[in-house]
FIMARTI-451428 format. One record per residue (C-alpha): x negated, y negated, z negated; residue number from 1. Coordinates in steps of 0.2 Angstrom, whole numbers, padded with zeros to 4 digits. Example, Ala and Ser with C-alpha at 12.3 -4.5 7.8 and 13.67 -1.06 7.14 Angstrom:
// FIMARTI-451428
<x->-0062; y->0022; z->-0039; i->1>
<x->-0068; y->0005; z->-0036; i->2>
***
This chain:
// FIMARTI-451428
<x->0363; y->0705; z->0198; i->1>
<x->0361; y->0691; z->0183; i->2>
<x->0367; y->0674; z->0179; i->3>
<x->0359; y->0655; z->0177; i->4>
<x->0366; y->0647; z->0165; i->5>
<x->0362; y->0631; z->0177; i->6>
<x->0373; y->0640; z->0191; i->7>
<x->0389; y->0631; z->0187; i->8>
<x->0382; y->0615; z->0188; i->9>
<x->0373; y->0618; z->0203; i->10>
<x->0390; y->0625; z->0211; i->11>
<x->0399; y->0609; z->0204; i->12>
<x->0384; y->0598; z->0215; i->13>
<x->0384; y->0607; z->0231; i->14>
<x->0402; y->0602; z->0234; i->15>
<x->0397; y->0582; z->0233; i->16>
<x->0391; y->0575; z->0249; i->17>
<x->0373; y->0572; z->0244; i->18>
<x->0357; y->0581; z->0250; i->19>
<x->0351; y->0593; z->0236; i->20>
<x->0333; y->0593; z->0230; i->21>
<x->0330; y->0608; z->0220; i->22>
<x->0311; y->0609; z->0213; i->23>
<x->0303; y->0621; z->0201; i->24>
<x->0288; y->0633; z->0199; i->25>
<x->0285; y->0648; z->0210; i->26>
<x->0295; y->0663; z->0204; i->27>
<x->0308; y->0654; z->0192; i->28>
<x->0321; y->0660; z->0203; i->29>
<x->0325; y->0645; z->0215; i->30>
<x->0329; y->0654; z->0228; i->31>
<x->0340; y->0669; z->0223; i->32>
<x->0351; y->0655; z->0213; i->33>
<x->0354; y->0644; z->0229; i->34>
<x->0357; y->0660; z->0239; i->35>
<x->0370; y->0667; z->0229; i->36>
<x->0378; y->0650; z->0231; i->37>
<x->0376; y->0647; z->0250; i->38>
<x->0393; y->0648; z->0260; i->39>
<x->0396; y->0660; z->0273; i->40>
<x->0390; y->0653; z->0290; i->41>
<x->0375; y->0643; z->0280; i->42>
<x->0357; y->0640; z->0289; i->43>
<x->0344; y->0646; z->0280; i->44>
<x->0325; y->0642; z->0283; i->45>
<x->0312; y->0648; z->0273; i->46>
<x->0296; y->0639; z->0277; i->47>
<x->0284; y->0652; z->0268; i->48>
<x->0286; y->0660; z->0284; i->49>
<x->0269; y->0654; z->0294; i->50>
<x->0279; y->0657; z->0311; i->51>
<x->0293; y->0646; z->0305; i->52>
<x->0281; y->0632; z->0294; i->53>
<x->0269; y->0629; z->0311; i->54>
<x->0283; y->0627; z->0323; i->55>
<x->0291; y->0612; z->0312; i->56>
<x->0274; y->0606; z->0307; i->57>
<x->0269; y->0604; z->0326; i->58>
<x->0288; y->0599; z->0332; i->59>
<x->0297; y->0591; z->0316; i->60>
<x->0310; y->0587; z->0330; i->61>
<x->0315; y->0606; z->0333; i->62>
<x->0323; y->0603; z->0316; i->63>
<x->0335; y->0588; z->0322; i->64>
<x->0340; y->0599; z->0337; i->65>
<x->0341; y->0615; z->0328; i->66>
<x->0354; y->0604; z->0315; i->67>
<x->0363; y->0597; z->0328; i->68>
<x->0368; y->0611; z->0337; i->69>
<x->0376; y->0620; z->0321; i->70>
<x->0396; y->0619; z->0318; i->71>
<x->0402; y->0605; z->0308; i->72>
<x->0401; y->0606; z->0288; i->73>
<x->0386; y->0618; z->0291; i->74>
<x->0374; y->0622; z->0276; i->75>
<x->0356; y->0620; z->0280; i->76>
<x->0345; y->0627; z->0265; i->77>
<x->0328; y->0624; z->0268; i->78>
<x->0315; y->0634; z->0257; i->79>
<x->0298; y->0626; z->0253; i->80>
<x->0301; y->0611; z->0260; i->81>
<x->0287; y->0602; z->0253; i->82>
<x->0275; y->0611; z->0266; i->83>
<x->0284; y->0599; z->0280; i->84>
<x->0285; y->0583; z->0273; i->85>
<x->0292; y->0577; z->0290; i->86>
<x->0307; y->0587; z->0287; i->87>
<x->0313; y->0575; z->0273; i->88>
<x->0313; y->0558; z->0285; i->89>
<x->0323; y->0570; z->0299; i->90>
<x->0337; y->0576; z->0285; i->91>
<x->0338; y->0556; z->0278; i->92>
<x->0340; y->0553; z->0298; i->93>
<x->0355; y->0566; z->0300; i->94>
<x->0362; y->0562; z->0282; i->95>
<x->0364; y->0543; z->0289; i->96>
<x->0372; y->0547; z->0305; i->97>
<x->0386; y->0557; z->0298; i->98>
<x->0388; y->0561; z->0279; i->99>
<x->0399; y->0575; z->0280; i->100>
<x->0395; y->0585; z->0293; i->101>
<x->0381; y->0594; z->0285; i->102>
<x->0377; y->0599; z->0269; i->103>
<x->0357; y->0599; z->0265; i->104>
<x->0347; y->0609; z->0250; i->105>
<x->0329; y->0605; z->0251; i->106>
<x->0320; y->0617; z->0239; i->107>
<x->0301; y->0615; z->0232; i->108>
<x->0288; y->0622; z->0223; i->109>
<x->0275; y->0607; z->0223; i->110>
<x->0277; y->0590; z->0221; i->111>
<x->0260; y->0585; z->0226; i->112>
<x->0260; y->0586; z->0247; i->113>
<x->0276; y->0574; z->0245; i->114>
<x->0268; y->0562; z->0236; i->115>
<x->0250; y->0561; z->0244; i->116>
<x->0261; y->0561; z->0261; i->117>
<x->0271; y->0547; z->0254; i->118>
<x->0287; y->0559; z->0258; i->119>
<x->0304; y->0551; z->0259; i->120>
<x->0314; y->0558; z->0243; i->121>
<x->0330; y->0552; z->0249; i->122>
<x->0334; y->0539; z->0237; i->123>
<x->0350; y->0534; z->0234; i->124>
<x->0354; y->0549; z->0245; i->125>
<x->0350; y->0565; z->0234; i->126>
<x->0353; y->0573; z->0220; i->127>
<x->0338; y->0582; z->0211; i->128>
<x->0338; y->0597; z->0202; i->129>
<x->0324; y->0606; z->0192; i->130>
<x->0324; y->0626; z->0189; i->131>
<x->0314; y->0633; z->0174; i->132>
<x->0312; y->0650; z->0167; i->133>
<x->0326; y->0658; z->0157; i->134>
<x->0332; y->0650; z->0143; i->135>
<x->0336; y->0656; z->0126; i->136>
<x->0355; y->0655; z->0131; i->137>
<x->0350; y->0665; z->0147; i->138>
<x->0341; y->0680; z->0136; i->139>
<x->0349; y->0685; z->0119; i->140>
<x->0341; y->0691; z->0105; i->141>
<x->0341; y->0710; z->0101; i->142>
<x->0356; y->0714; z->0087; i->143>
<x->0358; y->0695; z->0085; i->144>
<x->0370; y->0683; z->0084; i->145>
<x->0367; y->0663; z->0081; i->146>
<x->0379; y->0659; z->0068; i->147>
<x->0389; y->0644; z->0067; i->148>
<x->0382; y->0631; z->0057; i->149>
<x->0389; y->0611; z->0054; i->150>
<x->0373; y->0604; z->0061; i->151>
<x->0364; y->0612; z->0076; i->152>
<x->0350; y->0604; z->0087; i->153>
<x->0359; y->0592; z->0098; i->154>
<x->0354; y->0602; z->0113; i->155>
<x->0369; y->0617; z->0114; i->156>
<x->0375; y->0623; z->0130; i->157>
<x->0393; y->0621; z->0135; i->158>
<x->0394; y->0641; z->0138; i->159>
<x->0382; y->0656; z->0139; i->160>
<x->0381; y->0664; z->0157; i->161>
<x->0393; y->0677; z->0161; i->162>
<x->0379; y->0689; z->0165; i->163>
<x->0365; y->0687; z->0155; i->164>
<x->0346; y->0694; z->0156; i->165>
<x->0340; y->0708; z->0146; i->166>
<x->0342; y->0706; z->0127; i->167>
<x->0323; y->0703; z->0120; i->168>
<x->0316; y->0700; z->0103; i->169>
<x->0303; y->0686; z->0098; i->170>
<x->0288; y->0695; z->0100; i->171>
<x->0292; y->0700; z->0118; i->172>
<x->0296; y->0685; z->0124; i->173>
<x->0280; y->0677; z->0115; i->174>
<x->0270; y->0690; z->0124; i->175>
<x->0275; y->0692; z->0143; i->176>
<x->0286; y->0674; z->0145; i->177>
<x->0302; y->0670; z->0152; i->178>
<x->0301; y->0673; z->0173; i->179>
<x->0317; y->0680; z->0177; i->180>
<x->0306; y->0695; z->0189; i->181>
<x->0295; y->0698; z->0174; i->182>
<x->0309; y->0701; z->0161; i->183>
<x->0318; y->0711; z->0174; i->184>
<x->0302; y->0724; z->0176; i->185>
<x->0297; y->0739; z->0167; i->186>
<x->0287; y->0733; z->0152; i->187>
<x->0271; y->0744; z->0162; i->188>
<x->0272; y->0731; z->0177; i->189>
<x->0273; y->0715; z->0167; i->190>
<x->0255; y->0713; z->0164; i->191>
<x->0251; y->0717; z->0181; i->192>
<x->0263; y->0704; z->0187; i->193>
<x->0258; y->0690; z->0176; i->194>
<x->0242; y->0693; z->0184; i->195>
<x->0246; y->0692; z->0201; i->196>
<x->0256; y->0675; z->0199; i->197>
<x->0241; y->0668; z->0194; i->198>
<x->0227; y->0677; z->0205; i->199>
<x->0240; y->0676; z->0220; i->200>
<x->0254; y->0664; z->0218; i->201>
<x->0243; y->0648; z->0210; i->202>
<x->0229; y->0651; z->0223; i->203>
<x->0241; y->0652; z->0239; i->204>
<x->0249; y->0636; z->0232; i->205>
<x->0233; y->0629; z->0231; i->206>
<x->0224; y->0634; z->0247; i->207>
<x->0239; y->0631; z->0259; i->208>
<x->0240; y->0613; z->0253; i->209>
<x->0222; y->0612; z->0252; i->210>
<x->0222; y->0603; z->0234; i->211>
<x->0207; y->0609; z->0228; i->212>
<x->0190; y->0610; z->0236; i->213>
<x->0179; y->0620; z->0223; i->214>
<x->0190; y->0634; z->0220; i->215>
<x->0179; y->0642; z->0208; i->216>
<x->0178; y->0626; z->0197; i->217>
<x->0198; y->0626; z->0198; i->218>
<x->0199; y->0643; z->0190; i->219>
<x->0186; y->0639; z->0175; i->220>
<x->0195; y->0622; z->0173; i->221>
<x->0213; y->0634; z->0172; i->222>
<x->0206; y->0645; z->0160; i->223>
<x->0202; y->0633; z->0148; i->224>
<x->0217; y->0622; z->0152; i->225>
<x->0227; y->0637; z->0148; i->226>
<x->0217; y->0642; z->0130; i->227>
<x->0220; y->0625; z->0126; i->228>
<x->0240; y->0624; z->0130; i->229>
<x->0247; y->0616; z->0114; i->230>
<x->0234; y->0607; z->0109; i->231>
<x->0230; y->0588; z->0112; i->232>
<x->0221; y->0585; z->0127; i->233>
<x->0201; y->0582; z->0127; i->234>
<x->0194; y->0578; z->0143; i->235>
<x->0176; y->0574; z->0140; i->236>
<x->0172; y->0593; z->0131; i->237>
<x->0183; y->0600; z->0144; i->238>
<x->0174; y->0593; z->0158; i->239>
<x->0157; y->0598; z->0151; i->240>
<x->0164; y->0616; z->0147; i->241>
<x->0168; y->0618; z->0166; i->242>
<x->0157; y->0607; z->0176; i->243>
<x->0168; y->0594; z->0181; i->244>
<x->0169; y->0575; z->0179; i->245>
<x->0183; y->0568; z->0168; i->246>
<x->0191; y->0560; z->0184; i->247>
<x->0194; y->0578; z->0190; i->248>
<x->0199; y->0585; z->0176; i->249>
<x->0211; y->0573; z->0173; i->250>
<x->0218; y->0576; z->0193; i->251>
<x->0219; y->0594; z->0190; i->252>
<x->0231; y->0592; z->0176; i->253>
<x->0241; y->0583; z->0187; i->254>
<x->0240; y->0595; z->0201; i->255>
<x->0247; y->0609; z->0186; i->256>
<x->0259; y->0597; z->0183; i->257>
<x->0265; y->0595; z->0202; i->258>
<x->0265; y->0611; z->0203; i->259>
<x->0277; y->0611; z->0189; i->260>
<x->0268; y->0626; z->0180; i->261>
<x->0263; y->0614; z->0165; i->262>
<x->0269; y->0597; z->0158; i->263>
<x->0262; y->0583; z->0146; i->264>
<x->0271; y->0579; z->0129; i->265>
<x->0265; y->0562; z->0126; i->266>
<x->0262; y->0555; z->0108; i->267>
<x->0275; y->0545; z->0098; i->268>
<x->0270; y->0527; z->0093; i->269>
<x->0284; y->0519; z->0089; i->270>
<x->0281; y->0521; z->0072; i->271>
<x->0278; y->0508; z->0058; i->272>
<x->0261; y->0518; z->0055; i->273>
<x->0246; y->0512; z->0062; i->274>
<x->0234; y->0525; z->0063; i->275>
<x->0243; y->0536; z->0076; i->276>
<x->0234; y->0547; z->0090; i->277>
<x->0239; y->0542; z->0107; i->278>
<x->0233; y->0556; z->0118; i->279>
<x->0248; y->0567; z->0127; i->280>
<x->0245; y->0587; z->0123; i->281>
<x->0248; y->0599; z->0137; i->282>
<x->0259; y->0615; z->0138; i->283>
<x->0260; y->0628; z->0151; i->284>
<x->0278; y->0631; z->0158; i->285>
<x->0279; y->0650; z->0152; i->286>
<x->0268; y->0660; z->0139; i->287>
<x->0266; y->0676; z->0151; i->288>
<x->0258; y->0664; z->0163; i->289>
<x->0249; y->0656; z->0150; i->290>
<x->0241; y->0670; z->0143; i->291>
<x->0237; y->0677; z->0160; i->292>
<x->0227; y->0661; z->0165; i->293>
<x->0217; y->0661; z->0150; i->294>
<x->0211; y->0677; z->0156; i->295>
<x->0221; y->0686; z->0141; i->296>
<x->0229; y->0703; z->0142; i->297>
<x->0247; y->0698; z->0139; i->298>
<x->0254; y->0708; z->0124; i->299>
<x->0261; y->0708; z->0107; i->300>
<x->0242; y->0709; z->0100; i->301>
<x->0238; y->0692; z->0109; i->302>
<x->0253; y->0685; z->0100; i->303>
<x->0249; y->0691; z->0082; i->304>
<x->0230; y->0685; z->0084; i->305>
<x->0237; y->0668; z->0083; i->306>
<x->0254; y->0667; z->0080; i->307>
<x->0258; y->0651; z->0075; i->308>
<x->0250; y->0642; z->0090; i->309>
<x->0259; y->0654; z->0100; i->310>
<x->0277; y->0651; z->0092; i->311>
<x->0276; y->0633; z->0092; i->312>
<x->0271; y->0633; z->0111; i->313>
<x->0288; y->0643; z->0116; i->314>
<x->0297; y->0632; z->0105; i->315>
<x->0291; y->0615; z->0113; i->316>
<x->0293; y->0625; z->0131; i->317>
<x->0312; y->0630; z->0125; i->318>
<x->0316; y->0612; z->0122; i->319>
<x->0307; y->0605; z->0139; i->320>
<x->0318; y->0616; z->0147; i->321>
<x->0334; y->0611; z->0136; i->322>
<x->0328; y->0594; z->0141; i->323>
<x->0326; y->0596; z->0160; i->324>
<x->0342; y->0604; z->0163; i->325>
<x->0352; y->0589; z->0152; i->326>
<x->0343; y->0576; z->0161; i->327>
<x->0344; y->0562; z->0148; i->328>
<x->0328; y->0566; z->0135; i->329>
<x->0311; y->0567; z->0131; i->330>
<x->0299; y->0577; z->0121; i->331>
<x->0285; y->0569; z->0110; i->332>
<x->0275; y->0575; z->0095; i->333>
<x->0267; y->0564; z->0082; i->334>
<x->0251; y->0565; z->0073; i->335>
<x->0241; y->0553; z->0062; i->336>
<x->0222; y->0553; z->0060; i->337>
<x->0224; y->0556; z->0043; i->338>
<x->0234; y->0572; z->0046; i->339>
<x->0251; y->0571; z->0046; i->340>
<x->0261; y->0580; z->0060; i->341>
<x->0277; y->0581; z->0067; i->342>
<x->0276; y->0594; z->0080; i->343>
<x->0289; y->0590; z->0091; i->344>
<x->0302; y->0574; z->0092; i->345>
<x->0316; y->0575; z->0104; i->346>
<x->0323; y->0556; z->0110; i->347>
<x->0339; y->0559; z->0117; i->348>
<x->0354; y->0545; z->0119; i->349>
<x->0344; y->0534; z->0108; i->350>
<x->0343; y->0546; z->0092; i->351>
<x->0328; y->0555; z->0087; i->352>
<x->0326; y->0574; z->0081; i->353>
<x->0310; y->0579; z->0071; i->354>
<x->0306; y->0597; z->0072; i->355>
<x->0293; y->0606; z->0064; i->356>
<x->0289; y->0624; z->0068; i->357>
<x->0282; y->0638; z->0055; i->358>
<x->0280; y->0656; z->0058; i->359>
<x->0285; y->0661; z->0040; i->360>
<x->0302; y->0670; z->0036; i->361>
<x->0303; y->0660; z->0020; i->362>
<x->0303; y->0643; z->0023; i->363>
<x->0303; y->0631; z->0009; i->364>
<x->0305; y->0610; z->0004; i->365>
<x->0285; y->0609; z->0007; i->366>
<x->0289; y->0613; z->0026; i->367>
<x->0300; y->0598; z->0027; i->368>
<x->0289; y->0586; z->0019; i->369>
<x->0282; y->0578; z->0036; i->370>
<x->0299; y->0578; z->0042; i->371>
<x->0306; y->0569; z->0027; i->372>
<x->0293; y->0556; z->0027; i->373>
<x->0300; y->0553; z->0047; i->374>
<x->0318; y->0551; z->0041; i->375>
<x->0313; y->0540; z->0032; i->376>
<x->0303; y->0530; z->0043; i->377>
<x->0317; y->0530; z->0056; i->378>
<x->0333; y->0527; z->0044; i->379>
<x->0343; y->0522; z->0060; i->380>
<x->0337; y->0532; z->0074; i->381>
<x->0334; y->0548; z->0065; i->382>
<x->0348; y->0558; z->0056; i->383>
<x->0342; y->0575; z->0055; i->384>
<x->0327; y->0585; z->0055; i->385>
<x->0325; y->0604; z->0058; i->386>
<x->0313; y->0617; z->0055; i->387>
<x->0310; y->0633; z->0068; i->388>
<x->0305; y->0647; z->0060; i->389>
<x->0309; y->0668; z->0058; i->390>
<x->0321; y->0664; z->0044; i->391>
<x->0337; y->0677; z->0046; i->392>
<x->0350; y->0663; z->0044; i->393>
<x->0350; y->0646; z->0045; i->394>
<x->0342; y->0638; z->0026; i->395>
<x->0346; y->0619; z->0019; i->396>
<x->0328; y->0614; z->0015; i->397>
<x->0332; y->0596; z->0009; i->398>
<x->0346; y->0584; z->0010; i->399>
<x->0344; y->0581; z->0031; i->400>
<x->0332; y->0594; z->0033; i->401>
<x->0339; y->0611; z->0039; i->402>
<x->0328; y->0628; z->0045; i->403>
<x->0334; y->0637; z->0057; i->404>
<x->0331; y->0655; z->0065; i->405>
<x->0322; y->0654; z->0082; i->406>
<x->0336; y->0664; z->0089; i->407>
<x->0348; y->0649; z->0085; i->408>
<x->0338; y->0637; z->0096; i->409>
***
C-alpha cells in the first residue's frame, strides 16, 4: 500500500471538531486515502451507489435518522456528497446540535451541482481539503536524488511520504500523468485507463448531473480545450471551431474547473509594464488525461513531438498542486504584447517567484533574461528567479537566477 504526502495533514485535521470537506477530481485517490484513515466503527456511505443515492434524494430526513442512531463519537464518511446537496444542510443541523457527537467527512468530485443548488458549504464549521494527482515527492525519480542547495523553491515539503509510489523518470510522467491508478497499473494498460477516464468518468459525471445538453458539442469542445491546454484561452476561435457560442464555451471551461479537471492561470498585471496581456491560461490537471482528452494516444512519442510545451505544462501542474496543498499562494503567468514572457509566477506570503521552463539540458544566461528583467522591476517582492530544465544539477545562471533540474521541483 502506497502512502500520500497529504495523509499526515488530513489525519491531524480529522482530530479537530470540524466537518471535513474533501474535494478533487475522480481517481485522485480521495476515497482510498480517507478509508485508510477512518477509525474503527465509522459509517461509510457511497452515494455513487444508485440505491443509496436515490434513498437520500427522495428522503433526506433518513440521513438524520441514520446518524442519530449511531453511537456517540462515530465518524460518518459520505462519498460523492455533491450528488445530494441537501445532506450539507442535514450535516449542519446535526453539527449545530452537538459538535462532539459525530465526526463528518464529506467527499466530492464536483462543485458544480453544489453551487447551482446553492448548497450550504458549512461556513465556520468546516475545513476544506483538495486532493490532487500525485506530486513529485510522492513519486521519486529513478536513480536520482534532489541535491541540497541553498536557495530551493519556497514550495518544499516537510518530509516525503513513508511509502512512495513507483519511481519514474521524466518522459513517463509527461506521457501518462500522475493519477495513482494509472502510475501503479502495468504499462500496457495505461493508455486504456486514460481513455476510459475521458470516455466513462467524465461522461458519467456530466450526464449524471445534467450539466450539458449537447454531449457531441461538448466532446468537440473537450478535445479542443485539451489540445490548447497550457495556452492563453482565446474564446472566439474555439467557439467557431466547435460550433458553440462564446458564453457556452466559457461555461464549459468553468465546468471543467468545477469538476477539478482543469484550472485557470491568471495573468499577472501588477507590473510597471503597460502592454501586458490579461487573458488567463487554462491547464488540464493531469497530462495523461490531457493527452487522452485531446484524442492523442498517451505515449512518449506524443511528448517528443512537442516536448517544450508538454514539459511547461507539467511544471505548471506541479506548482498548482503544491499551492493547492499549501493553501496560501497563487499561480500567475506574464506576457507582454512585444513578446516578453514569464512562464509562471508564484505569489505567496507577499513574495513573488518568477519561473521559466526550458527543455534544455544546458541552460545559460540567455534563458534567464526575462527573469532578470522581472527581478529588476520588482526589487522588494521578487528576490530569486528559477529556470526549471533538464540539467543534471543545480546551476547559478546569474546573480539571482538558479537553474534547477526537474527532479528538484
